[in-house]
Biopython code that builds the backbone (N, CA, C, O; Angstrom):
import numpy as np
from Bio.PDB.StructureBuilder import StructureBuilder

atoms = [
    (1, "MET", "N", (0.958, -1.056, -0.286)),
    (1, "MET", "CA", (-0.511, 0.055, -0.144)),
    (1, "MET", "C", (0.954, 1.144, 0.098)),
    (1, "MET", "O", (0.852, 2.210, -0.510)),
    (2, "LYS", "N", (2.199, 0.967, 0.875)),
    (2, "LYS", "CA", (2.711, 2.163, 1.065)),
    (2, "LYS", "C", (3.414, 2.893, -0.222)),
    (2, "LYS", "O", (3.618, 4.088, -0.436)),
    (3, "VAL", "N", (3.683, 1.816, -0.938)),
    (3, "VAL", "CA", (4.554, 1.828, -2.200)),
    (3, "VAL", "C", (3.739, 2.535, -3.704)),
    (3, "VAL", "O", (4.263, 3.204, -4.594)),
    (4, "LYS", "N", (2.134, 2.037, -3.544)),
    (4, "LYS", "CA", (1.441, 2.173, -4.701)),
    (4, "LYS", "C", (1.225, 4.112, -3.992)),
    (4, "LYS", "O", (1.578, 4.972, -4.799)),
    (5, "ARG", "N", (0.737, 4.582, -2.727)),
    (5, "ARG", "CA", (0.672, 5.800, -2.070)),
    (5, "ARG", "C", (1.949, 6.737, -2.738)),
    (5, "ARG", "O", (1.760, 7.832, -3.267)),
    (6, "MET", "N", (3.459, 5.988, -2.581)),
    (6, "MET", "CA", (4.379, 6.961, -2.603)),
    (6, "MET", "C", (4.420, 6.987, -4.506)),
    (6, "MET", "O", (4.674, 7.975, -5.195)),
    (7, "LYS", "N", (4.091, 5.612, -4.987)),
    (7, "LYS", "CA", (4.118, 5.799, -6.906)),
    (7, "LYS", "C", (3.408, 6.967, -7.352)),
    (7, "LYS", "O", (3.812, 7.930, -8.004)),
    (8, "ARG", "N", (2.117, 6.666, -6.813)),
    (8, "ARG", "CA", (0.658, 8.072, -7.263)),
    (8, "ARG", "C", (1.374, 9.214, -6.756)),
    (8, "ARG", "O", (0.841, 10.116, -7.403)),
    (9, "GLY", "N", (2.309, 9.809, -5.957)),
    (9, "GLY", "CA", (2.720, 10.593, -5.608)),
    (9, "GLY", "C", (4.177, 11.849, -6.412)),
    (9, "GLY", "O", (4.686, 12.965, -6.513)),
    (10, "LYS", "N", (4.142, 10.715, -6.685)),
    (10, "LYS", "CA", (5.683, 10.814, -7.788)),
    (10, "LYS", "C", (5.898, 10.970, -9.602)),
    (10, "LYS", "O", (6.826, 11.364, -10.307)),
    (11, "LEU", "N", (4.372, 10.382, -9.901)),
    (11, "LEU", "CA", (4.136, 9.623, -10.974)),
    (11, "LEU", "C", (4.302, 10.687, -12.197)),
    (11, "LEU", "O", (4.995, 10.560, -13.206)),
    (12, "LEU", "N", (3.369, 11.900, -11.771)),
    (12, "LEU", "CA", (3.687, 12.642, -12.532)),
    (12, "LEU", "C", (4.906, 13.658, -12.390)),
    (12, "LEU", "O", (5.373, 14.134, -13.425)),
    (13, "SER", "N", (5.428, 14.003, -11.183)),
    (13, "SER", "CA", (6.952, 14.121, -11.704)),
    (13, "SER", "C", (7.989, 14.023, -12.079)),
    (13, "SER", "O", (8.851, 14.845, -12.392)),
    (14, "ILE", "N", (7.926, 12.518, -12.055)),
    (14, "ILE", "CA", (8.728, 11.824, -13.084)),
    (14, "ILE", "C", (8.796, 12.078, -14.386)),
    (14, "ILE", "O", (9.624, 12.720, -15.032)),
    (15, "LYS", "N", (7.064, 11.044, -14.958)),
    (15, "LYS", "CA", (6.829, 11.655, -16.283)),
    (15, "LYS", "C", (7.376, 13.134, -16.879)),
    (15, "LYS", "O", (7.908, 13.467, -17.938)),
    (16, "VAL", "N", (7.078, 13.664, -15.974)),
    (16, "VAL", "CA", (7.483, 14.863, -16.587)),
    (16, "VAL", "C", (8.604, 15.693, -16.883)),
    (16, "VAL", "O", (8.785, 16.431, -17.851)),
    (17, "LYS", "N", (9.518, 15.393, -15.638)),
    (17, "LYS", "CA", (11.052, 15.303, -15.849)),
    (17, "LYS", "C", (11.695, 14.646, -17.138)),
    (17, "LYS", "O", (12.531, 15.096, -17.921)),
    (18, "SER", "N", (10.893, 13.180, -17.092)),
    (18, "SER", "CA", (11.299, 12.362, -18.052)),
    (18, "SER", "C", (11.085, 12.737, -19.713)),
    (18, "SER", "O", (11.862, 12.875, -20.658)),
    (19, "TYR", "N", (9.734, 12.816, -19.556)),
    (19, "TYR", "CA", (9.399, 14.157, -21.333)),
    (19, "TYR", "C", (10.152, 15.371, -20.970)),
    (19, "TYR", "O", (11.078, 14.676, -21.388)),
    (20, "GLN", "N", (10.572, 16.254, -20.687)),
    (20, "GLN", "CA", (11.215, 17.515, -20.270)),
    (20, "GLN", "C", (12.533, 17.177, -20.616)),
    (20, "GLN", "O", (13.042, 18.036, -21.337)),
    (21, "ARG", "N", (13.358, 16.103, -20.322)),
    (21, "ARG", "CA", (14.485, 15.667, -20.385)),
    (21, "ARG", "C", (15.299, 15.277, -21.732)),
    (21, "ARG", "O", (16.385, 15.710, -22.118)),
    (22, "TYR", "N", (14.319, 14.196, -22.404)),
    (22, "TYR", "CA", (14.316, 13.367, -23.211)),
    (22, "TYR", "C", (13.541, 14.255, -24.983)),
    (22, "TYR", "O", (13.974, 14.161, -26.132)),
    (23, "SER", "N", (12.406, 14.973, -24.484)),
    (23, "SER", "CA", (11.776, 15.439, -25.752)),
    (23, "SER", "C", (12.479, 16.618, -26.556)),
    (23, "SER", "O", (12.099, 17.025, -27.654)),
    (24, "THR", "N", (13.493, 17.068, -25.880)),
    (24, "THR", "CA", (14.260, 18.069, -26.798)),
    (24, "THR", "C", (15.599, 17.290, -27.123)),
    (24, "THR", "O", (15.998, 17.616, -28.241)),
    (25, "LYS", "N", (16.434, 16.350, -26.494)),
    (25, "LYS", "CA", (17.247, 15.693, -27.131)),
    (25, "LYS", "C", (16.888, 14.682, -28.121)),
    (25, "LYS", "O", (17.809, 14.566, -28.929)),
    (26, "TYR", "N", (15.906, 13.903, -28.374)),
    (26, "TYR", "CA", (15.648, 12.792, -28.935)),
    (26, "TYR", "C", (14.117, 12.772, -29.652)),
    (26, "TYR", "O", (13.126, 13.254, -29.102)),
    (27, "THR", "N", (14.104, 12.174, -30.883)),
    (27, "THR", "CA", (12.690, 11.989, -31.399)),
    (27, "THR", "C", (12.590, 10.738, -32.036)),
    (27, "THR", "O", (13.489, 9.937, -32.289)),
    (28, "GLY", "N", (11.289, 10.668, -32.281)),
    (28, "GLY", "CA", (10.865, 8.885, -32.902)),
    (28, "GLY", "C", (11.598, 7.943, -32.178)),
    (28, "GLY", "O", (11.971, 8.085, -31.014)),
    (29, "TYR", "N", (11.777, 7.061, -32.835)),
    (29, "TYR", "CA", (12.185, 5.786, -31.829)),
    (29, "TYR", "C", (13.026, 5.724, -30.570)),
    (29, "TYR", "O", (12.840, 5.211, -29.467)),
    (30, "GLU", "N", (14.587, 6.825, -31.424)),
    (30, "GLU", "CA", (15.206, 6.779, -29.627)),
    (30, "GLU", "C", (14.666, 7.750, -28.823)),
    (30, "GLU", "O", (15.373, 7.990, -27.844)),
    (31, "TYR", "N", (13.362, 8.576, -28.923)),
    (31, "TYR", "CA", (13.097, 8.941, -28.216)),
    (31, "TYR", "C", (12.022, 8.181, -27.188)),
    (31, "TYR", "O", (11.884, 8.607, -26.041)),
    (32, "GLU", "N", (11.344, 7.143, -27.624)),
    (32, "GLU", "CA", (10.509, 6.734, -27.099)),
    (32, "GLU", "C", (11.187, 5.598, -26.495)),
    (32, "GLU", "O", (10.610, 5.004, -25.585)),
    (33, "GLN", "N", (12.332, 5.220, -26.880)),
    (33, "GLN", "CA", (13.287, 4.269, -26.360)),
    (33, "GLN", "C", (13.791, 4.597, -25.049)),
    (33, "GLN", "O", (13.707, 3.751, -24.158)),
    (34, "ARG", "N", (14.462, 6.065, -24.761)),
    (34, "ARG", "CA", (14.907, 6.657, -24.056)),
    (34, "ARG", "C", (13.483, 6.651, -22.523)),
    (34, "ARG", "O", (13.527, 6.352, -21.329)),
    (35, "MET", "N", (12.594, 7.063, -23.295)),
    (35, "MET", "CA", (11.581, 7.400, -21.744)),
    (35, "MET", "C", (11.219, 6.019, -21.656)),
    (35, "MET", "O", (11.239, 5.869, -20.434)),
    (36, "LYS", "N", (10.913, 4.950, -22.123)),
    (36, "LYS", "CA", (11.056, 3.662, -21.667)),
    (36, "LYS", "C", (12.131, 3.068, -20.587)),
    (36, "LYS", "O", (11.845, 2.491, -19.538)),
    (37, "GLN", "N", (13.204, 3.298, -21.005)),
    (37, "GLN", "CA", (14.489, 3.148, -20.372)),
    (37, "GLN", "C", (13.970, 3.733, -18.827)),
    (37, "GLN", "O", (13.697, 3.266, -17.722)),
    (38, "ALA", "N", (14.023, 5.038, -19.495)),
    (38, "ALA", "CA", (13.874, 5.639, -17.895)),
    (38, "ALA", "C", (13.181, 5.523, -16.718)),
    (38, "ALA", "O", (13.623, 5.278, -15.596)),
    (39, "LEU", "N", (11.494, 5.819, -17.254)),
    (39, "LEU", "CA", (10.695, 5.125, -16.573)),
    (39, "LEU", "C", (10.825, 3.640, -16.021)),
    (39, "LEU", "O", (10.948, 3.325, -14.837)),
    (40, "TYR", "N", (10.762, 2.640, -17.321)),
    (40, "TYR", "CA", (11.497, 1.133, -16.516)),
    (40, "TYR", "C", (12.098, 1.389, -14.939)),
    (40, "TYR", "O", (11.749, 1.062, -13.805)),
    (41, "ARG", "N", (12.778, 1.866, -15.312)),
    (41, "ARG", "CA", (14.494, 2.175, -14.150)),
    (41, "ARG", "C", (13.990, 2.678, -12.842)),
    (41, "ARG", "O", (14.569, 2.449, -11.780)),
    (42, "LYS", "N", (12.532, 3.597, -12.985)),
    (42, "LYS", "CA", (12.110, 3.944, -12.512)),
    (42, "LYS", "C", (10.914, 3.308, -10.948)),
    (42, "LYS", "O", (10.516, 3.803, -9.894)),
    (43, "GLY", "N", (10.717, 1.663, -11.853)),
    (43, "GLY", "CA", (9.750, 0.930, -11.238)),
    (43, "GLY", "C", (8.369, 0.531, -12.415)),
    (43, "GLY", "O", (7.496, -0.273, -12.087)),
    (44, "PHE", "N", (8.367, 1.042, -13.409)),
    (44, "PHE", "CA", (6.607, 1.439, -13.426)),
    (44, "PHE", "C", (6.857, 0.683, -14.785)),
    (44, "PHE", "O", (7.884, 0.429, -15.415)),
    (45, "SER", "N", (5.316, 0.382, -15.027)),
    (45, "SER", "CA", (5.422, -1.257, -15.829)),
    (45, "SER", "C", (5.458, -0.923, -17.386)),
    (45, "SER", "O", (5.449, 0.223, -17.833)),
    (46, "ILE", "N", (5.493, -1.922, -18.039)),
    (46, "ILE", "CA", (5.430, -1.564, -19.524)),
    (46, "ILE", "C", (4.044, -0.873, -20.277)),
    (46, "ILE", "O", (3.917, 0.007, -21.128)),
    (47, "GLN", "N", (3.132, -1.684, -19.561)),
    (47, "GLN", "CA", (1.790, -0.987, -19.929)),
    (47, "GLN", "C", (1.291, 0.461, -19.525)),
    (47, "GLN", "O", (0.455, 1.232, -19.998)),
    (48, "GLU", "N", (2.185, 0.502, -18.417)),
    (48, "GLU", "CA", (1.604, 2.145, -17.618)),
    (48, "GLU", "C", (2.806, 3.077, -18.928)),
    (48, "GLU", "O", (2.310, 4.016, -19.552)),
    (49, "ILE", "N", (4.106, 2.738, -19.161)),
    (49, "ILE", "CA", (4.656, 3.287, -20.171)),
    (49, "ILE", "C", (4.092, 3.460, -21.628)),
    (49, "ILE", "O", (4.306, 4.416, -22.374)),
    (50, "GLU", "N", (3.414, 2.471, -21.857)),
    (50, "GLU", "CA", (3.282, 2.322, -23.557)),
    (50, "GLU", "C", (1.872, 3.321, -23.234)),
    (50, "GLU", "O", (1.757, 4.172, -24.116)),
    (51, "ARG", "N", (1.163, 3.374, -22.543)),
    (51, "ARG", "CA", (-0.231, 4.707, -22.149)),
    (51, "ARG", "C", (0.139, 5.845, -22.223)),
    (51, "ARG", "O", (-0.458, 6.744, -22.816)),
    (52, "LEU", "N", (1.740, 5.992, -21.300)),
    (52, "LEU", "CA", (1.926, 7.201, -21.056)),
    (52, "LEU", "C", (2.631, 7.692, -22.769)),
    (52, "LEU", "O", (2.304, 8.756, -23.295)),
    (53, "LEU", "N", (3.474, 6.835, -23.342)),
    (53, "LEU", "CA", (3.671, 6.895, -24.572)),
    (53, "LEU", "C", (2.558, 7.880, -25.760)),
    (53, "LEU", "O", (2.577, 8.982, -26.308)),
    (54, "THR", "N", (1.483, 6.424, -25.681)),
    (54, "THR", "CA", (0.047, 6.770, -26.786)),
    (54, "THR", "C", (-0.112, 8.590, -25.936)),
    (54, "THR", "O", (0.397, 9.590, -26.443)),
    (55, "GLN", "N", (-0.852, 8.601, -24.725)),
    (55, "GLN", "CA", (-1.227, 9.995, -24.586)),
    (55, "GLN", "C", (-0.496, 10.826, -24.960)),
    (55, "GLN", "O", (-1.085, 11.851, -25.305)),
    (56, "LEU", "N", (0.989, 10.859, -25.088)),
    (56, "LEU", "CA", (1.889, 12.217, -25.171)),
    (56, "LEU", "C", (1.332, 11.924, -26.753)),
    (56, "LEU", "O", (0.349, 12.559, -27.135)),
    (57, "LYS", "N", (1.745, 11.307, -27.328)),
    (57, "LYS", "CA", (1.712, 10.870, -29.003)),
    (57, "LYS", "C", (0.252, 12.037, -29.497)),
    (57, "LYS", "O", (0.360, 12.910, -30.358)),
    (58, "GLU", "N", (-1.014, 11.747, -28.704)),
    (58, "GLU", "CA", (-2.222, 12.165, -29.017)),
    (58, "GLU", "C", (-2.318, 13.530, -28.856)),
    (58, "GLU", "O", (-3.007, 14.272, -29.557)),
    (59, "ASN", "N", (-1.299, 14.012, -27.494)),
    (59, "ASN", "CA", (-1.334, 15.405, -26.983)),
    (59, "ASN", "C", (-0.438, 16.413, -27.879)),
    (59, "ASN", "O", (-0.443, 17.643, -27.823)),
    (60, "GLU", "N", (0.350, 15.555, -28.737)),
    (60, "GLU", "CA", (1.131, 16.504, -29.434)),
    (60, "GLU", "C", (0.420, 16.717, -31.133)),
    (60, "GLU", "O", (0.517, 17.718, -31.843)),
    (61, "SER", "N", (0.018, 15.982, -31.309)),
    (61, "SER", "CA", (-0.861, 15.785, -32.731)),
    (61, "SER", "C", (-1.893, 16.759, -32.577)),
    (61, "SER", "O", (-2.338, 17.138, -33.660)),
    (62, "THR", "N", (-2.431, 17.301, -31.534)),
    (62, "THR", "CA", (-3.852, 18.168, -31.575)),
    (62, "THR", "C", (-3.084, 19.844, -31.562)),
    (62, "THR", "O", (-3.715, 20.883, -31.761)),
    (63, "PHE", "N", (-1.672, 19.759, -31.291)),
    (63, "PHE", "CA", (-1.313, 20.981, -31.714)),
    (63, "PHE", "C", (-1.164, 21.605, -32.491)),
    (63, "PHE", "O", (-0.787, 22.760, -32.291)),
]
sb = StructureBuilder()
sb.init_structure("model")
sb.init_model(0)
sb.init_chain("A")
sb.init_seg("    ")
for serial, (resi, resn, name, xyz) in enumerate(atoms, 1):
    if name == "N":
        sb.init_residue(resn, " ", resi, " ")
    sb.init_atom(name, np.array(xyz, "f"), 0.0, 1.0, " ", f" {name:<3s}", serial, name[0])
structure = sb.get_structure()
């Protein structure tokens, strides 16, 4: 239970930091791989990471 609370609390900040770090340096496949590596190291599941990347792609295409 404690792990889930900590994970929820830091989830957004970790995602935002990773996005800011890698979106400016990398594009396409390399960007996705860097994001996956970083978030996986932080303990996120592959399903959560894939969902995040899908959401980011959808949000970028609306601009």
